[in-house]
N, C-alpha and C positions, 0 to 999 in steps of 0.2 A: 228636215223637221222630225221625220219618223226616227231617224238615227239618234237625235237628241233625246227624244222621249224614251227610247230603249235604254240609252246610257244612264238617264236619271233613275229609271226603274232598277237597273242593276246596282246603282250606287245605294239606293234605298234598301235593297235586299242585303247588300253587303253590310251596311250599318246595322241592320236588324240582327243579322247573324252574329256580328261582333258583340252587340249588346246582350244577346241571349247567352253567348259564351261567358261574358263577364258576370252576368247574373248567376249562372250556374257555378262558376268558380267561387264567387263570394259566398254562395249558399253552402257549398261544400266546406269552405273554410269556417263559416259560422257553425255548422253542424259539428265539425271536428273540435272547435273550441268548446262548444257546449258539452260535448262528450268528455273532453279532458277535465273540464271543471267538475262534472259530476263524479268522475273517477277520483279526483283529488279530494272532493268532499267526503266520499265514501271511505277513502283511505284514512282521512283525519278522524272520522267517526269510529273507525275500527281500531285506530292506534291507541295503545294504552297511554295513560297520562304519565309524563316523565316524573321521576321521583328524585329526591336529593341523593347525591352520592356521598354517603358518610361512612367512613371506615368503622369497623366494629370497635367499640370501646372509646370512640372519639366523639365527645360532645362539647358544647360551649357552656356547660353549667357553671364552670368557674367564672367565666366572663359575665354571665347573667347574674350571678350572685354579687359580683362587684358592682355592676351597673345599677342593680336594683337596690343596693344599699344593705344587702344581707351581710356581706363581709364587713369587718371593721374598717373604719375610715382610714386608719393608718396603713392598711394594706394597699389602699388606692395609691398613695404617694410612693410607697415602696415599689409598686409594680409599674407606675407610669411617670415617676420622677416629678410630679406636680400635683397640686391640690385639685379637687373636683371643679371648683370655679375656674381655675386656670385652664383645665382640660376643656371645659365647655367653651371658654373664650377662644381657645385654639381651634376647636371644631367649627365655630362660627366663622372664623377667618378663612378656613379652608373649604367650607361648604360649597361655595360656587365652583370650586375646581374638582371636587371629588364626590359629587352627589351620586347616589345609587343609579345604576343603569336601569331605565324603565323597561327595557326589552328583555331583561333577565326573566326566564320562565319560572313559574311556581314560587315566586317570592324569594328566590335565592340570592337576590342582590344584597350585598352587605351595606349596612347603614354607615353614615359618615362617622358616627361615634365608634363603631366597631373597627372601621378602617384605621382611624387615628390610633385607637387603643392598641391594636395588634402591632402597628408600626412602632409605637413607643415601647411596647413590651419587648419587641425584637431588638431594639436599639439599646435598651437600658442595661443589659448585662451581657455576659459571654455565652448566653444560651443560644441554641441553634434554631433553625427553622422548624425542626421536628418538635422542639419543646413549645414553640409558639403555636404551631398547628394543633397540638394536643390541647393547649389551653383554650383555644378559641373554636375548636371543633371544625376545623377546615383542613384542606389538603395543603401540603408544603408548597405546591405550585401556586396556590392562591396566596400564600404568605409572600412569596417572591414577587408576584404580580402586583399585589396591593401595596406592599412595602415600597416597591419602586415607584408606583403611582403617587403615593403620599409624599415620599421624599422629593420627587420631582416637583410636586405642587408647593412644598415648603421652600425649596430652593428658588423657584421662579417667582412665586407669589409673595412670600414673606421675606426672602433674602434681601431685596433692595431696601426693605423697611428696617430690618434689624441689623444688617451689616452694611455699613457705608462709611466712607471717609468724610471728613468735614466738607460740607457743600457750600458754605459761605465763609467770609472772613470772620463774621461774628461767631460762628460755630467753632472755627479754628481757634479764635482768641479764648473762648471759654475753656476748651480742652487744654490749651497751653497754660492758662492761668491756674486751673485746678491741678495740673501736673506739677507746676512749680510749687504750688502751695503744699502739695503732699510729699514731694520728693526733693524739692530744692533745685531741680534742673531747669535752667532758663531756656525757653524756646522749644523744648521738647513737647511733642503731642502724643507720643506713644512708644511702646516697646515692641521690638521685633525679634522673632526667633522661629525656629523650625522644629517640627515634631514628626516622627516616623509612624505611619499607620500600616500595620502588616496587611499584605494581600496574598492571594493564592499564587502559586508558581505559574508563570505564563508559559505557553508552548513556544512562543517566538520572542526573541530578544530578552530573555529572562535575566541575562547578566546585567542589563541596564537597570534593573530594579533591585539588585542585591546591594544592601546598604552595609555600612561599617559595623552595624550591630549584628551582622551575620544572619539576616533574614530578608525576604523580599518585601518591599514596602513602597509607599508613596511618600515623598518628602513634602510635607504641608507647611507652607510659610504663613504666619499669621502676625497681625499687629493688634495690640490691645491698648486701650486708653487707661487713664488713671483709676478707673473703677474695675478694671479687669474684663471689660466688655470688648469683644472683638470688633474691630472696625475695618479690617481688610483680611481676606483669606485667599490663598492661592494653592489649590490642591491638584495641579496638573503635572507636577514634576516627579520623575522616577527617583527611587531611593538612592541611586549612586551619585546624584547631582549634589554638589556642595552647597551649603547654605548661602555662601557669598555669591555664587553664580546664580542661584535662584533669585536673590534680591537684585543683582545687577540686571537681570533680564525681566524683572517684574513690571507690571503696569504701574505699581506704586512708585518705583524709582523713575520710570519714564515721566510720570505726571509731575513729580517734584522737580525733575531736571528741566522739563519743558515749561514749567510755570502754570500748568493747567490746574494744579491743586491750589486752593486759596492759601495765601501766605500772609503772615504778620511779622514783617521784619523788625528787628530790634537792634539798636546801636548801643553797644556796651560802653561804659565809661573809659575814657582815654583811648578809644578806638575810633578809627575813621570809616570802617566798613560795617555794613549791615549783616546781621546774623539771621539766616533764614530758619524756618521751622525744620525740625529733623526728628528722626526716630532713634531710639537707643538700642544698641545691639551688644552681644557678647563679643569676646575677643576674636571669634572666627570671621567676623565681618571686616571689610575694608573701611578705613577711615575716609569719609567723604564729607562735603558740606551738608549732606542730608542724612548721614548716618554717623552717630557718635559712639565711640567705644572707649574703654578705660586705657590708662597709660600702661604700657607693657612693663616698664620699670620706673619706679618713683625715686626722684632725687630730692624732692622737697616735701614738707608737711602739707602744702597746699595740694600737691598731686595725690598724696595719700588720702586726703579728705575728699577730693574729687572722686577718686575711685570708690570710696565708701558710699557716697551719694549715688553714683551710677549703678553700683551693684544692688543697692537697695531698690532702685527703680526697676532694674532688670528682673528682680525677683517677682515682679507683678505678672509678667508673661508666663513665668514658670508656674506660678500659682493658678493662673487662668487655664493653662493646659492641664494641670492637676485636677481642677474642678470639672473641666470638660470631660476628661476620661473617667473620672469617678462617677459622673452622672450618666454618661453614655459609654458604657464599657465595651460596646462593640468595636470601638476604635483600638482596643488592646488585643484583639485577636484577628485572625484572617477572616475577612468578610466573605461569607459564602453566597455571594450574588454574582451576576454577570459582571465581568471586569469593566465593561463600559459604564456600568451604573455606580461603581465604587466612588468616583469623585463626587457624584451627586449625593450619595448617602453621607459621605464625610462632610460636605458643605451643609447638608440638612442638620447634622449634629451640631455644627457651630451656630446655625440659626436658632435651633431649639435651646442651646445653651444661653444665648442672649435673651431669648424669650423668658426662660426660667429666672435668670438673674434679674431681669427688669421687674419681675414679679416678687423679688425678694426671696427666691427659693433657697432653702438651707440644705446642707450636705453633711455627711459624716466626715469630720475633719481628719480622722485617722485614715480613711480611704483616700482623701485628697493628698495627704502627706505621702502615702504609699505610692500613688501615681506620680507625684513629683519626683520621688527617688527613682522610679523606673524610667521617667522621661529623660 
């Protein structure tokens, strides 16, 4: 009995010592945390408030004059390739994706309007990041970061809305009917062609991007409808790849062959087979049930007439490329962005082209013709 009492007493003493040790440990921890918090608070109080980093001579007065309406209204369209109401509509569509960063210190976050404006200004001509940075009073790194952010939002958020192939049989039928009404080509729903966009010389595999025009590029395949609106764009191919190979390996060709693209078959008179919908291409493309091209040599008047109709239709894609590059002239020079971002920037230009065309945007026809000759 005595032994049991002694054992219980020792157990109580041991527990008490352990509790005292824990209390002491946590008290020291608490005191250390309180001390660190006080030091951090004092450091924050002593620290000078951060200021904006603005280079000497670089202000955003030009942008503020345009945004506030001080500058003439015609300067707005010249600088941003769209009217002010169209610009505001574009900003509202992009606002959920590019809203200002609330954690940015001292109010340095760029507004949605300024982000969109500097991106359009950068894309609209052959000016550089340096010129855009000077116009908007920011650093060139900010131009690169914001431009990439806005182009990515345009591609992912607006791309599916403004660039898409016919989604239903009814939509395909409308495009086919309008194409036939305008160009006389039965069952065609669009024109296909490729255009080269210059890029910077790559450090690896650069020979794959050297095109027949003697510069490094991406070969961009596009399809437009009867209005000159792009309905399919593929900008992932290097400049050395032939147009016919791009089409043969494209998602568009795969969808037409597999039947996943809505079709409106038509049986011609005195024929027993059904003609599917197809695109019209120039002589470099292979003749397939889904891609029509002109006769290489004509032996009858009917063949000559057919070639005239087809060339007239093919001119639509050339005109569309001309309008695209006249509006967004960044596509005519080496894009000074990270190489991985170049396809996104190119696709964003196509989306913005359709946005402007859907709003009835006008262009200098001489500039369009000049780009058509260059393409």
